[in-house]
N, CA, C and O of each residue as an XYZ file, in Angstrom:
380
protein
N      -1.286     10.586      0.631
C      -2.229      9.470      0.489
C      -2.045      8.708     -0.698
O      -2.000      9.267     -1.793
N      -1.928      7.394     -0.559
C      -1.857      6.613     -1.688
C      -3.204      6.459     -2.560
O      -4.266      6.946     -2.173
N      -3.092      5.817     -3.642
C      -4.427      5.665     -4.450
C      -5.348      4.715     -3.801
O      -6.549      4.978     -3.859
N      -4.960      3.652     -3.192
C      -5.723      2.802     -2.521
C      -6.530      3.458     -1.359
O      -7.740      3.265     -1.240
N      -5.862      4.187     -0.568
C      -6.443      5.085      0.546
C      -7.586      5.862     -0.013
O      -8.720      5.806      0.464
N      -7.204      6.685     -1.177
C      -8.086      7.600     -1.827
C      -9.236      6.750     -2.308
O     -10.359      7.178     -2.044
N      -9.142      5.656     -2.946
C     -10.314      4.837     -3.440
C     -11.124      4.365     -2.331
O     -12.350      4.322     -2.432
N     -10.470      3.984     -1.209
C     -11.283      3.487     -0.135
C     -12.111      4.652      0.553
O     -13.228      4.457      1.033
N     -11.529      5.762      0.557
C     -12.351      6.926      0.945
C     -13.545      7.193      0.079
O     -14.590      7.598      0.589
N     -13.440      6.989     -1.173
C     -14.451      7.215     -2.167
C     -15.530      6.143     -1.821
O     -16.719      6.447     -1.718
N     -15.120      5.028     -1.667
C     -16.057      3.778     -1.442
C     -16.832      3.944     -0.178
O     -17.935      3.407     -0.075
N     -16.280      4.719      0.874
C     -16.977      4.946      2.057
C     -17.725      6.250      2.116
O     -18.187      6.664      3.179
N     -17.855      6.941      0.907
C     -18.587      8.132      0.975
C     -17.848      9.338      1.140
O     -18.483     10.369      1.361
N     -16.505      9.375      1.061
C     -15.689     10.526      1.184
C     -15.784     11.310      0.011
O     -16.319     10.860     -1.003
N     -15.228     12.639      0.079
C     -15.384     13.538     -0.996
C     -14.229     13.227     -2.182
O     -13.140     12.709     -1.935
N     -14.604     13.575     -3.292
C     -13.616     13.129     -4.385
C     -13.908     14.163     -5.535
O     -14.964     14.769     -5.715
N     -12.741     14.239     -6.283
C     -12.878     15.031     -7.663
C     -13.117     13.833     -8.667
O     -12.487     12.789     -8.498
N     -13.884     13.945     -9.556
C     -14.284     12.880    -10.591
C     -13.093     12.558    -11.277
O     -12.720     11.387    -11.214
N     -12.308     13.513    -12.035
C     -11.320     13.174    -12.816
C     -10.084     12.513    -12.031
O      -9.416     11.623    -12.558
N      -9.830     12.977    -10.799
C      -8.814     12.427     -9.991
C      -9.144     11.039     -9.491
O      -8.260     10.203     -9.300
N     -10.467     10.795     -9.274
C     -10.902      9.553     -8.911
C     -10.794      8.462    -10.067
O     -10.537      7.277     -9.854
N     -11.017      9.001    -11.272
C     -11.009      8.060    -12.416
C      -9.385      7.745    -12.515
O      -9.035      6.582    -12.716
N      -8.530      8.658    -12.391
C      -7.224      8.336    -12.669
C      -6.633      7.477    -11.587
O      -5.774      6.640    -11.863
N      -7.115      7.683    -10.229
C      -6.640      6.714     -9.124
C      -7.089      5.361     -9.368
O      -6.355      4.397     -9.151
N      -8.312      5.251     -9.828
C      -8.855      3.808    -10.105
C      -8.134      3.218    -11.211
O      -7.692      2.075    -11.094
N      -7.959      3.931    -12.346
C      -7.149      3.427    -13.463
C      -5.764      2.974    -13.174
O      -5.290      1.944    -13.653
N      -5.121      3.792    -12.360
C      -3.695      3.421    -11.784
C      -3.795      2.228    -11.027
O      -2.966      1.331    -11.178
N      -4.769      2.133    -10.198
C      -4.954      0.994     -9.223
C      -5.126     -0.237    -10.094
O      -4.345     -1.180     -9.959
N      -6.047     -0.270    -10.922
C      -6.364     -1.411    -11.853
C      -5.175     -1.775    -12.786
O      -5.018     -2.960    -13.078
N      -4.387     -0.893    -13.240
C      -3.106     -1.201    -13.994
C      -2.256     -1.891    -13.057
O      -1.687     -2.929    -13.392
N      -2.129     -1.397    -11.916
C      -1.149     -1.981    -10.939
C      -1.589     -3.410    -10.451
O      -0.761     -4.217    -10.030
N      -2.819     -3.658    -10.522
C      -3.205     -5.000    -10.221
C      -2.748     -6.137    -11.133
O      -2.579     -7.280    -10.708
N      -2.551     -5.767    -12.434
C      -1.981     -6.792    -13.314
C      -0.724     -7.240    -12.902
O      -0.449     -8.407    -13.180
N       0.186     -6.499    -12.237
C       1.430     -6.789    -11.816
C       1.478     -7.310    -10.251
O       2.549     -7.471     -9.666
N       0.352     -7.527     -9.716
C       0.348     -7.827     -8.357
C       1.101     -9.140     -7.841
O       1.681     -9.175     -6.756
N       1.035    -10.185     -8.701
C       1.941    -11.395     -8.416
C       3.370    -11.047     -8.357
O       4.068    -11.366     -7.394
N       3.832    -10.369     -9.420
C       5.328    -10.134     -9.400
C       5.661     -9.039     -8.332
O       6.776     -9.048     -7.812
N       4.824     -8.187     -8.022
C       5.023     -7.244     -6.972
C       5.173     -7.861     -5.613
O       6.064     -7.572     -4.814
N       4.110     -8.839     -5.407
C       4.130     -9.524     -4.079
C       5.494    -10.349     -4.009
O       6.122    -10.324     -2.950
N       5.938    -11.017     -5.003
C       7.184    -11.771     -4.818
C       8.216    -10.930     -4.528
O       9.036    -11.311     -3.693
N       8.374     -9.638     -5.155
C       9.403     -8.618     -4.837
C       9.261     -8.029     -3.418
O      10.276     -7.780     -2.768
N       8.010     -7.796     -2.913
C       7.808     -7.328     -1.674
C       8.329     -8.471     -0.670
O       9.048     -8.179      0.285
N       7.948     -9.716     -0.924
C       8.392    -10.782     -0.136
C       9.992    -10.879      0.107
O      10.572    -11.214      1.140
N      10.509    -10.512     -1.072
C      12.015    -10.637     -1.054
C      12.545     -9.432     -0.253
O      13.524     -9.575      0.479
N      11.952     -8.314     -0.372
C      12.485     -7.124      0.385
C      12.120     -7.228      1.785
O      12.849     -6.696      2.622
N      11.019     -7.887      2.153
C      10.737     -8.109      3.681
C      10.664     -9.545      4.024
O      11.672    -10.136      4.410
N       9.516    -10.139      3.904
C       9.328    -11.550      4.153
C       7.924    -11.855      3.680
O       7.107    -10.953      3.492
N       7.643    -13.170      3.486
C       6.298    -13.579      2.839
C       5.282    -13.268      3.899
O       4.198    -12.862      3.481
N       5.437    -13.382      5.184
C       4.444    -13.096      6.103
C       4.035    -11.675      6.106
O       2.851    -11.343      6.155
N       4.957    -10.889      6.056
C       4.685     -9.371      5.901
C       4.105     -8.961      4.581
O       3.206     -8.122      4.519
N       4.618     -9.554      3.516
C       4.024     -9.357      2.226
C       2.539     -9.777      2.204
O       1.750     -9.095      1.551
N       2.141    -10.800      2.845
C       0.792    -11.191      2.870
C      -0.126    -10.194      3.817
O      -1.295     -9.965      3.509
N       0.407     -9.691      4.840
C      -0.251     -8.844      5.668
C      -0.488     -7.447      4.872
O      -1.546     -6.817      4.891
N       0.587     -7.110      4.230
C       0.449     -5.742      3.530
C      -0.396     -5.908      2.369
O      -1.016     -4.915      1.988
N      -0.534     -7.079      1.699
C      -1.306     -7.225      0.412
C      -2.692     -7.206      0.930
O      -3.532     -6.611      0.255
N      -3.051     -7.780      2.048
C      -4.509     -7.799      2.570
C      -4.967     -6.379      2.981
O      -6.142     -6.013      3.031
N      -3.838     -5.602      3.276
C      -4.253     -4.156      3.508
C      -4.215     -3.230      2.202
O      -4.445     -2.021      2.215
N      -3.883     -4.005      1.051
C      -3.900     -3.201     -0.115
C      -2.585     -2.611     -0.628
O      -2.596     -1.797     -1.552
N      -1.588     -2.963     -0.112
C      -0.190     -2.685     -0.461
C       0.541     -3.729     -1.154
O       0.978     -4.703     -0.543
N       0.700     -3.562     -2.455
C       1.119     -4.694     -3.289
C       2.676     -4.674     -3.678
O       3.301     -5.685     -4.000
N       3.177     -3.469     -3.608
C       4.440     -3.221     -4.207
C       5.352     -2.418     -3.196
O       4.920     -1.829     -2.205
N       6.576     -2.476     -3.558
C       7.561     -1.620     -2.743
C       7.182     -0.286     -2.940
O       7.264      0.444     -1.952
N       6.764      0.223     -4.046
C       6.328      1.687     -4.305
C       5.242      1.973     -3.368
O       5.332      3.014     -2.716
N       4.089      1.105     -3.175
C       3.074      1.233     -2.341
C       3.474      1.590     -1.013
O       2.994      2.548     -0.408
N       4.415      0.768     -0.527
C       4.912      0.788      0.865
C       5.857      2.278      1.069
O       5.786      2.956      2.094
N       6.583      2.561      0.094
C       7.399      3.695      0.186
C       6.484      4.908      0.113
O       6.822      5.946      0.683
N       5.346      4.826     -0.558
C       4.415      6.025     -0.528
C       3.383      6.101      0.573
O       2.693      7.105      0.753
N       3.298      4.959      1.333
C       2.406      5.086      2.449
C       2.900      5.721      3.533
O       4.082      5.568      3.841
N       2.073      6.507      4.244
C       2.546      7.281      5.441
C       2.673      6.343      6.554
O       2.018      5.302      6.615
N       3.621      6.762      7.539
C       3.687      6.059      8.800
C       2.406      5.587      9.382
O       2.218      4.421      9.727
N       1.535      6.540      9.475
C       0.205      6.340     10.093
C      -0.459      5.293      9.472
O      -0.964      4.420     10.178
N      -0.548      5.232      8.101
C      -1.138      4.191      7.164
C      -0.554      2.818      7.646
O      -1.292      1.880      7.948
N       0.637      2.761      7.694
C       1.329      1.386      7.916
C       1.053      1.027      9.331
O       0.708     -0.130      9.571
N       1.164      1.872     10.276
C       0.954      1.544     11.677
C      -0.494      1.172     12.007
O      -0.783      0.512     13.005
N      -1.338      1.599     11.172
C      -2.832      1.255     11.488
C      -3.207     -0.109     10.821
O      -4.361     -0.525     10.922
N      -2.293     -0.781     10.169
C      -2.573     -2.145      9.565
C      -2.550     -3.148     10.762
O      -1.604     -3.238     11.544
N      -3.588     -3.823     10.817
C      -3.564     -5.008     11.803
C      -2.465     -5.943     11.587
O      -2.290     -6.429     10.469
N      -1.655     -6.253     12.653
C      -0.490     -7.183     12.547
C       0.850     -6.469     12.278
O       1.897     -7.086     12.085
N       0.740     -5.065     12.278
C       1.961     -4.302     12.144
C       2.132     -3.554     13.437
O       1.485     -2.527     13.643
N       2.960     -4.023     14.291
C       3.298     -3.324     15.584
C       4.539     -2.508     15.424
O       5.146     -2.422     14.356
N       4.910     -1.874     16.602
C       6.132     -1.001     16.397
C       7.405     -1.585     15.956
O       8.173     -0.945     15.238
N       7.654     -2.776     16.361
C       8.905     -3.594     15.807
C       8.772     -3.851     14.408
O       9.688     -3.583     13.631
N       7.654     -4.369     14.027
C       7.419     -4.651     12.592
C       7.549     -3.395     11.706
O       8.214     -3.371     10.670
N       6.853     -2.352     12.210
C       6.926     -1.055     11.503
C       8.290     -0.534     11.250
O       8.565      0.014     10.182
N       9.193     -0.700     12.249
C      10.641     -0.223     12.177
C      11.375     -1.164     11.224
O      12.242     -0.701     10.484
N      11.076     -2.438     11.206
C      11.570     -3.328     10.213
C      11.256     -3.028      8.885
O      12.122     -3.188      8.024
N       9.988     -2.558      8.552
C       9.634     -2.256      7.196
C      10.203     -0.888      6.721
O      10.595     -0.684      5.572
N      10.206     -0.070      7.619
C      10.837      1.342      7.214
C      12.346      1.287      7.101
O      12.940      2.112      6.406
N      12.979      0.336      7.767
C      14.449      0.292      7.608
C      14.719     -0.283      6.249
O      15.715      0.085      5.625
N      13.979     -1.067      5.813
C      14.205     -1.695      4.416
C      13.538     -0.878      3.334
O      14.058     -0.812      2.220
N      12.343     -0.218      3.629
C      11.687      0.583      2.629
C      11.332      1.923      3.181
O      10.261      2.119      3.755
N      12.238      2.842      3.004
C      11.945      4.193      3.518
C      10.856      4.957      2.933
O      10.510      4.695      1.781
N      10.227      5.951      3.653
C       9.225      6.720      3.206
C       9.681      7.732      2.042
O      10.632      8.494      2.216
N       8.985      7.698      0.908
C       9.396      8.189     -0.323
C       9.011      9.814     -0.485
O       9.732     10.661     -1.011
N       7.876      9.995      0.019
C       7.161     11.303     -0.240
C       7.801     12.417      0.613
O       7.367     13.567      0.553
């Protein structure tokens, strides 16, 4: 599970460990300062349309995509089987 998924779980009332939650939020906020550069890099790796769809779902960098589970990516509105295969061909699952 990536930090954003964890943070969303907390926001919707899911269980969390306080220290882990603080770290996840701090990492997420630190990552946000690089969002523009990451979006450009992601657009180069995929394309600008996909980068926009992924950013709206909370995935701002190649690392975010590499750490996302297949289920997480497939559940994004606008990502069908062909697009998912396109993404994974260029950015394989890291974990």
